[in-house]
C-alpha positions as CSV (number, residue, x, y, z in Angstrom):
1,M,88.5,254.2,-18.8
2,N,88.3,252.4,-15.9
3,M,88.4,255.4,-13.9
4,Y,84.8,256.6,-14.2
5,G,83.4,254.3,-11.6
6,A,86.5,254.2,-9.4
7,E,85.5,257.2,-7.4
8,A,82.2,255.7,-6.3
9,I,84.0,252.5,-5.3
10,E,86.5,254.3,-3.3
11,F,83.7,256.2,-1.5
12,E,81.9,253.0,-0.6
13,E,85.1,251.6,0.8
14,Q,85.5,254.6,3.0
15,L,82.0,254.2,4.3
16,E,82.4,250.6,5.2
17,S,85.7,251.2,6.9
18,R,84.2,253.7,9.2
19,P,82.6,252.2,12.3
20,M,79.0,252.7,12.9
21,R,77.9,255.2,15.4
22,Q,75.9,254.2,18.2
23,P,72.9,256.3,19.2
24,E,73.7,258.8,22.0
25,S,71.9,258.6,25.3
26,H,70.7,262.2,25.1
27,P,69.3,263.8,22.1
28,A,71.5,266.3,20.1
29,F,69.2,269.2,21.0
30,E,67.3,270.1,24.1
31,V,63.6,270.7,24.2
32,V,62.5,273.6,26.3
33,T,58.8,273.9,26.9
34,G,57.1,277.3,26.7
35,G,60.1,278.8,24.9
36,G,59.9,280.8,21.7
37,L,59.4,284.4,20.6
38,D,55.8,284.6,21.6
39,S,56.2,282.9,25.0
40,R,56.9,286.3,26.7
41,V,53.8,287.7,25.1
42,R,51.7,284.8,26.3
43,A,53.2,284.9,29.8
44,G,51.9,288.5,30.5
45,V,53.6,290.8,33.0
46,S,56.4,289.3,35.2
47,S,55.9,289.1,38.9
48,E,59.1,291.1,39.5
49,F,57.7,294.0,37.5
50,L,54.4,293.8,39.4
51,A,56.3,293.9,42.7
52,R,58.1,297.0,41.6
53,V,55.0,298.7,40.4
54,K,53.3,297.9,43.8
55,A,56.3,299.3,45.7
56,V,56.2,302.5,43.6
57,V,52.4,302.9,44.1
58,A,52.7,302.2,47.9
59,G,55.5,304.9,48.1
60,A,53.3,307.4,46.2
61,V,50.3,306.7,48.5
62,I,52.5,307.1,51.6
63,I,53.9,310.4,50.3
64,F,50.4,311.6,49.5
65,V,49.1,310.7,53.0
66,L,52.1,312.4,54.7
67,G,51.6,315.5,52.6
68,T,47.9,315.6,53.4
69,L,48.6,315.2,57.1
70,R,51.2,318.0,56.9
71,V,48.8,320.3,55.2
72,A,46.1,319.5,57.7
73,L,48.4,320.1,60.7
74,T,49.6,323.4,59.1
75,S,46.0,324.6,58.6
76,L,45.0,323.6,62.1
77,T,48.1,325.5,63.5
78,V,47.2,328.6,61.5
79,A,43.6,328.4,62.6
80,Q,44.7,328.1,66.3
81,L,47.2,331.0,65.9
82,S,44.5,333.1,64.4
83,S,42.1,332.3,67.2
84,N,44.8,333.1,69.8
85,A,45.4,336.5,68.1
86,Q,41.7,337.2,68.1
87,V,41.5,336.3,71.8
88,R,44.5,338.5,72.6
89,E,42.8,341.5,70.8
90,E,39.6,340.9,72.8
91,I,41.6,340.7,76.1
92,M,43.4,344.0,75.2
93,S,40.0,345.6,74.5
94,F,38.5,344.3,77.7
95,E,41.6,345.6,79.7
96,T,41.2,349.0,78.1
97,T,37.5,349.1,78.9
98,N,38.3,348.0,82.5
99,D,40.9,350.7,82.9
100,N,38.4,353.3,81.6
101,L,35.7,352.0,83.9
102,R,38.1,352.2,86.9
103,V,39.0,355.8,86.1
104,E,35.3,356.7,85.8
105,R,34.5,354.9,89.0
106,S,37.2,356.7,90.9
107,L,35.9,360.0,89.5
108,M,32.4,359.2,90.4
109,A,33.3,358.0,93.9
110,S,35.6,360.9,94.7
111,A,34.8,362.4,98.1
112,T,35.0,366.0,96.9
113,R,32.5,365.3,94.0
114,I,30.1,363.6,96.4
115,D,30.4,366.5,98.9
116,R,29.9,369.1,96.1
117,I,26.7,367.2,94.8
118,A,25.3,366.9,98.3
119,T,25.8,370.5,99.2
120,Q,24.8,372.0,95.8
121,N,22.0,369.8,94.7
122,Y,20.5,368.6,97.9
123,G,21.3,371.4,100.3
124,M,23.2,369.3,102.8
125,I,26.0,370.5,105.0
126,A,29.0,368.8,106.3
127,P,28.7,367.8,110.0
128,A,30.6,369.9,112.5
129,S,31.4,366.8,114.6
130,F,30.7,363.1,114.5
131,D,31.1,360.2,116.8
132,V,33.0,357.0,116.1
133,I,32.2,353.8,118.0
134,I,34.7,351.0,117.8
135,I,33.9,347.5,119.3
136,E,36.9,345.6,120.2
137,P,37.9,342.8,122.7
138,E,38.6,343.8,126.3
139,A,42.4,343.5,126.0
140,E,42.5,346.0,123.2
141,A,39.7,348.1,124.7
142,E,42.1,350.3,126.7
143,E,44.4,350.9,123.7
144,A,41.3,351.7,121.6
145,E,40.1,354.2,124.2
146,A,43.3,356.0,124.1
147,A,43.2,356.1,120.3
148,T,39.6,357.3,120.4
149,D,40.6,360.2,122.7
150,E,43.3,361.3,120.2
151,A,40.9,360.9,117.3
152,A,38.3,363.0,119.0
153,A,40.8,365.7,119.5
154,D,41.8,365.6,115.8
155,E,38.1,365.7,114.8
156,A,37.5,368.7,116.9
157,V,40.3,370.5,115.1
158,E,38.9,369.3,111.7
159,G,35.4,370.3,112.7
160,E,36.6,373.8,113.3
161,T,38.3,374.0,110.0
162,S,35.4,372.5,108.1
163,A,33.1,375.0,109.8
164,E,35.3,377.8,108.5
165,D,35.3,376.2,105.1
166,E,31.5,376.0,105.1
167,A,31.3,379.6,106.0
168,F,33.7,380.5,103.2
169,D,31.7,378.4,100.7
170,A,28.4,380.1,101.8
171,E,30.0,383.5,101.3
172,Q,31.2,382.5,97.8
173,Q,27.8,381.2,96.9
174,A,26.2,384.4,98.1
175,I,28.6,386.5,96.0
176,G,27.9,384.3,93.0
177,L,31.3,382.8,92.4
């Protein structure tokens, strides 16, 4: 019956035979400050996340500004084109009015119309002959004198035909045509 305590003795012998451990220079576990499950919650938002959010917001602002500028430029272009079209229409209207006024002026200034008004309304008659005086330098005076002689001869011929025309017109008026 010796055996009951023998196990305990044997265990003690094993403990004594084992050399004692010396304490280690560093602890068996490492202490990290600020660690734990709630450390992320206490830390707030990381700076990397904030930098990314700032970059996205800056990109959105740049896109918004560029879009606004594009819309502004497009609206200014449309306004300018509309103004140009309006000016073109006004120019075309003015040109049409100018053309109409030129036609009217040419009709009003026509020599036959003026002769007709002068003879019918005011009782005037066309001259049988008329004189032309041209003042020129001495060198051209001789050439002008020769041209005046020719013009006088032509006017004499015209005077004869205009006298005949006047006589014919007087006969027509007398008849009532």
